[in-house]
C-alpha positions as CSV (number, residue, x, y, z in Angstrom):
1,M,-8.9,-79.6,10.3
2,L,-12.7,-79.7,9.0
3,K,-12.9,-77.8,5.5
4,A,-15.1,-74.9,5.7
5,G,-17.9,-74.8,3.1
6,Y,-18.7,-71.0,2.0
7,L,-21.7,-68.8,1.6
8,I,-22.1,-68.1,-1.8
9,L,-24.7,-65.5,-3.4
10,G,-24.9,-65.7,-7.1
11,L,-26.5,-63.1,-8.4
12,S,-26.9,-64.7,-12.3
13,V,-28.3,-62.4,-14.7
14,G,-25.2,-61.1,-15.9
15,A,-21.3,-60.2,-15.2
16,L,-20.7,-57.2,-13.3
17,L,-19.7,-54.9,-16.5
18,L,-17.9,-51.5,-16.5
19,D,-17.9,-51.7,-20.3
20,S,-20.3,-53.4,-22.6
21,G,-18.0,-53.2,-25.7
22,P,-16.2,-56.2,-27.1
23,V,-12.7,-57.2,-26.0
24,L,-10.5,-60.2,-25.4
25,A,-11.3,-62.3,-22.5
26,K,-7.8,-63.0,-21.8
27,E,-6.9,-59.3,-21.4
28,L,-10.2,-58.3,-19.7
29,V,-10.0,-57.3,-16.1
30,R,-12.7,-55.8,-14.1
31,E,-12.3,-53.0,-11.5
32,A,-14.6,-51.7,-8.6
33,R,-14.7,-48.2,-7.4
34,V,-15.4,-47.1,-3.9
35,I,-18.4,-44.7,-3.5
36,M,-18.8,-44.4,0.1
37,V,-16.6,-44.2,3.1
38,K,-18.2,-43.8,6.5
39,G,-15.9,-44.0,9.9
40,D,-12.8,-46.5,9.7
41,V,-12.4,-48.2,6.7
42,N,-9.2,-49.7,5.3
43,I,-8.0,-51.4,2.4
44,Q,-5.6,-53.9,1.7
45,K,-4.5,-54.3,-1.9
46,A,-3.7,-58.1,-3.2
47,G,-0.1,-59.5,-2.4
48,K,0.3,-56.6,0.5
49,T,0.5,-56.6,3.9
50,D,0.0,-53.0,4.8
51,W,-3.5,-51.2,5.2
52,A,-4.8,-47.8,3.9
53,K,-7.4,-45.8,4.6
54,A,-10.1,-46.0,2.3
55,K,-11.3,-43.0,-0.1
56,E,-14.0,-42.3,-2.3
57,G,-12.9,-43.1,-5.9
58,M,-10.3,-45.6,-4.7
59,I,-10.1,-48.6,-7.3
60,L,-10.2,-52.1,-6.2
61,T,-9.3,-55.5,-8.2
62,D,-9.1,-58.9,-7.2
63,G,-7.8,-59.9,-4.4
64,D,-8.2,-56.8,-2.3
65,T,-9.7,-56.8,1.1
66,A,-12.0,-54.3,2.8
67,K,-12.3,-54.1,6.2
68,T,-14.6,-51.8,8.7
69,G,-14.2,-51.0,12.4
70,K,-17.4,-50.1,14.7
71,S,-19.9,-47.7,13.5
72,S,-18.2,-47.9,9.9
73,A,-19.3,-48.7,6.7
74,V,-18.3,-48.8,3.1
75,E,-20.1,-49.0,-0.3
76,I,-18.5,-50.3,-3.7
77,A,-20.0,-50.1,-7.0
78,F,-19.2,-53.0,-9.5
79,D,-20.4,-50.9,-12.7
80,R,-20.0,-47.4,-14.1
81,D,-23.8,-46.5,-13.8
82,K,-24.0,-47.9,-10.1
83,K,-26.7,-50.0,-10.5
84,N,-24.5,-53.0,-8.6
85,I,-23.6,-51.8,-5.3
86,V,-22.3,-53.5,-2.2
87,R,-22.4,-52.1,1.2
88,L,-20.0,-53.5,3.9
89,D,-21.7,-52.6,7.4
90,E,-19.5,-52.1,10.4
91,N,-17.0,-54.8,12.0
92,S,-17.0,-56.6,8.8
93,T,-14.3,-58.3,6.2
94,A,-14.5,-59.1,2.4
95,I,-12.3,-59.7,0.1
96,L,-12.9,-59.5,-3.7
97,R,-12.0,-62.3,-6.0
98,G,-11.7,-63.2,-9.7
99,K,-10.1,-60.9,-12.5
100,M,-14.0,-60.2,-13.6
101,L,-14.8,-59.6,-9.6
102,R,-17.7,-62.2,-9.9
103,Q,-16.9,-63.0,-6.1
104,V,-17.0,-61.4,-2.6
105,E,-15.9,-63.5,0.3
106,L,-17.5,-62.4,3.7
107,P,-15.5,-64.3,6.4
108,R,-17.4,-62.5,9.2
109,G,-19.9,-59.4,9.1
110,K,-22.7,-58.5,6.8
111,I,-23.1,-57.3,3.1
112,R,-25.9,-55.5,1.9
113,F,-26.4,-55.5,-1.7
114,V,-28.8,-54.0,-5.3
115,V,-27.8,-55.5,-8.2
116,K,-29.8,-54.8,-11.1
117,S,-27.6,-54.2,-14.2
118,L,-26.1,-57.5,-15.0
119,K,-25.5,-59.5,-18.1
120,K,-26.7,-62.7,-18.9
121,D,-25.1,-66.1,-18.4
122,S,-22.9,-65.3,-15.6
123,S,-23.0,-65.0,-11.9
124,F,-21.9,-62.7,-9.0
125,E,-21.0,-64.6,-5.8
126,I,-20.8,-63.8,-2.1
127,K,-18.9,-66.6,0.2
128,T,-19.7,-67.0,3.8
129,P,-18.5,-70.5,6.0
130,T,-22.2,-71.7,5.7
131,V,-24.1,-71.4,2.2
132,V,-24.4,-71.0,-1.4
133,A,-27.0,-68.2,-2.3
134,G,-28.2,-66.9,-5.5
135,A,-30.1,-64.0,-7.0
136,R,-31.3,-62.6,-10.0
137,G,-31.3,-58.7,-10.3
138,S,-32.3,-58.6,-7.0
139,G,-31.5,-57.2,-3.4
140,G,-31.0,-58.1,0.2
141,D,-28.4,-59.0,3.0
142,V,-26.0,-61.4,3.8
143,I,-24.6,-61.6,7.4
144,A,-21.8,-64.3,8.1
145,G,-21.8,-65.0,11.8
146,E,-19.9,-67.1,14.0
147,N,-21.9,-70.3,14.0
148,M,-24.7,-69.3,11.8
149,D,-25.4,-67.3,8.7
150,T,-28.2,-65.3,7.5
151,V,-30.1,-64.4,4.1
152,K,-32.4,-62.1,3.9
153,A,-34.3,-61.0,0.5
154,F,-35.6,-57.4,0.0
155,E,-36.3,-57.6,-3.8
156,D,-37.2,-60.4,-6.0
157,E,-36.0,-64.1,-5.5
158,L,-33.0,-65.9,-4.2
159,F,-32.0,-69.3,-3.5
160,V,-29.6,-70.6,-0.7
161,Q,-27.8,-73.8,-0.8
162,S,-26.2,-75.5,2.4
163,F,-23.2,-77.5,2.2
164,D,-21.4,-80.3,4.5
165,E,-18.0,-80.1,5.7
166,Q,-16.8,-82.0,2.6
167,G,-18.4,-79.8,0.6
168,N,-21.4,-81.9,-0.6
169,L,-24.8,-80.2,-1.4
170,I,-27.2,-80.7,1.6
171,Q,-30.4,-78.9,0.2
172,E,-31.6,-75.9,-1.8
173,I,-34.4,-73.5,-1.2
174,S,-35.9,-70.9,-2.9
175,L,-36.3,-67.2,-0.8
176,K,-38.8,-65.0,-1.9
177,E,-38.8,-61.5,-1.5
178,G,-39.7,-60.5,2.1
179,W,-38.6,-63.5,3.5
180,E,-35.2,-64.4,5.6
181,V,-33.7,-68.0,6.3
182,M,-31.0,-68.9,9.0
183,I,-28.2,-71.6,8.2
184,E,-26.3,-72.9,11.0
185,R,-22.8,-74.1,10.1
186,F,-23.2,-77.3,7.9
187,E,-26.7,-77.8,8.3
188,A,-29.6,-77.2,6.1
189,P,-31.4,-74.3,5.6
190,G,-33.6,-73.5,8.6
191,E,-37.4,-72.6,8.8
192,L,-38.3,-69.3,6.4
193,I,-39.4,-66.4,8.7
194,E,-40.9,-63.1,7.6
195,V,-38.6,-60.3,7.8
196,T,-39.6,-57.6,10.1
197,D,-41.2,-54.2,9.7
198,M,-38.2,-52.5,11.1
199,D,-36.0,-54.4,8.3
200,R,-38.2,-53.5,5.4
201,S,-38.1,-50.0,6.9
202,D,-34.1,-49.7,7.2
203,W,-33.9,-51.5,3.5
204,G,-35.9,-48.6,2.3
205,S,-34.1,-45.8,4.0
206,W,-31.2,-47.4,2.8
207,K,-32.5,-47.4,-0.8
208,D,-33.7,-44.1,-0.8
209,D,-30.6,-42.8,0.5
210,L,-28.6,-44.6,-2.2
211,G,-30.4,-43.5,-4.9
212,G,-30.2,-39.8,-4.0
213,R,-26.4,-40.1,-3.4
214,I,-26.0,-41.7,-6.8
215,D,-28.2,-39.0,-8.3
216,E,-26.5,-36.4,-6.9
217,S,-23.1,-38.1,-8.3
218,I,-24.0,-38.4,-11.6
219,R,-25.3,-34.7,-12.1
220,E,-21.6,-33.9,-10.8
221,E,-19.9,-36.0,-13.3
222,Q,-22.2,-34.2,-16.1
223,P,-21.0,-31.1,-17.7
224,S,-23.1,-28.1,-16.5
225,P,-25.3,-26.2,-18.8
226,I,-23.3,-23.3,-19.1
227,S,-20.0,-25.7,-20.0
228,Q,-22.2,-27.3,-22.4
229,D,-23.3,-23.4,-24.1
230,F,-19.5,-22.2,-24.0
231,S,-18.8,-25.9,-25.7
232,N,-21.3,-25.2,-28.1
233,V,-20.1,-21.6,-28.7
234,E,-16.4,-22.8,-29.4
235,S,-17.7,-25.0,-31.8
236,I,-19.2,-22.5,-34.0
237,Q,-16.6,-20.2,-33.5
238,Q,-14.2,-23.0,-34.7
239,E,-16.5,-23.6,-37.7
240,T,-16.8,-19.9,-38.8
241,I,-13.2,-19.7,-38.7
242,Q,-12.8,-22.7,-41.1
243,K,-15.7,-21.4,-43.6
244,Q,-13.8,-18.0,-43.6
245,E,-10.3,-19.9,-44.4
246,E,-11.8,-22.0,-47.1
247,Y,-13.3,-18.6,-48.7
248,K,-10.0,-16.8,-47.9
249,Q,-8.3,-19.6,-50.1
250,D,-11.0,-19.7,-52.9
251,V,-10.4,-16.3,-53.5
252,I,-6.7,-16.2,-53.2
253,Q,-6.8,-19.1,-56.2
254,Q,-9.3,-17.0,-58.0
255,Q,-7.0,-14.2,-58.0
256,D,-4.4,-16.4,-59.0
257,T,-6.1,-17.5,-61.9
258,Q,-6.8,-14.3,-62.9
259,R,-3.2,-12.9,-62.5
260,I,-2.0,-16.0,-64.9
261,E,-4.5,-15.6,-67.2
262,Q,-3.7,-11.9,-67.7
263,T,-0.1,-12.6,-68.2
264,I,-0.8,-15.4,-70.6
265,E,-2.8,-12.5,-72.4
266,E,0.0,-9.8,-72.5
267,E,2.7,-12.1,-73.4
268,Q,0.9,-13.5,-76.7
269,P,2.4,-11.4,-79.9
270,A,0.0,-9.2,-81.2
271,P,-1.1,-10.5,-84.7
272,E,0.2,-9.9,-87.9
273,P,-1.9,-7.1,-90.3
274,P,-3.4,-8.6,-93.3
275,C,-1.5,-8.6,-96.4
276,D,-3.3,-6.9,-99.4
277,D,-0.8,-8.0,-102.4
278,P,-1.9,-11.3,-103.7
279,Y,1.4,-12.3,-105.0
């Protein structure tokens, strides 16, 4: 049996981190979150055989698989601020890999990605059966076909590597913004082709729509001004009550002190009158 190669889309500006605080590496496990579901999308959790309908807010981890049907799509965020997004288009299958979720296998179909918030010295990989491609804070499409894969760069620059059946590197090229390349199975990358105006327009429309939806979701997650006002009022009330209680305790303490002093004065014996007899 032939040994299949894989297309790896490495986004090497940093790890897709949800939190920036320091934690122990052995305990660090990342999660991705479904942020959009359109049509027939199913999720298979790692180690399970059954499939469940995808829902917005669903958490995905290492080994989980997403599958889309006809006229369907799903978007997955790999960070809390939703700056690192992967979109799985119709009739596609993707598998999340690694405890840090730095890999997505794409056996078939199309992935659209935008990655803008990555940490240094790490990578994010998308694998298909043909090449290895990498990006740095970039955006583009990766399409895994039956006998050919395609990589399109819409933002910044990607690099693309092709491998033979034994996994040996054949060639590496740079793919600049606005260009695409097709790679036949286990062959060198083909000729660079400028992306079409239709592709550019489709990318721009998606980015605009994505940005609007993300802004709306962020606003919904933030407390409303009214809630903030009530929060401030409650805080002021609590502070006032605390000051009143402190004042009350001070008054009580002063009264207790006065009573004690008065009692001591009352219990002291009256001074004896002076004696006039010198003897």
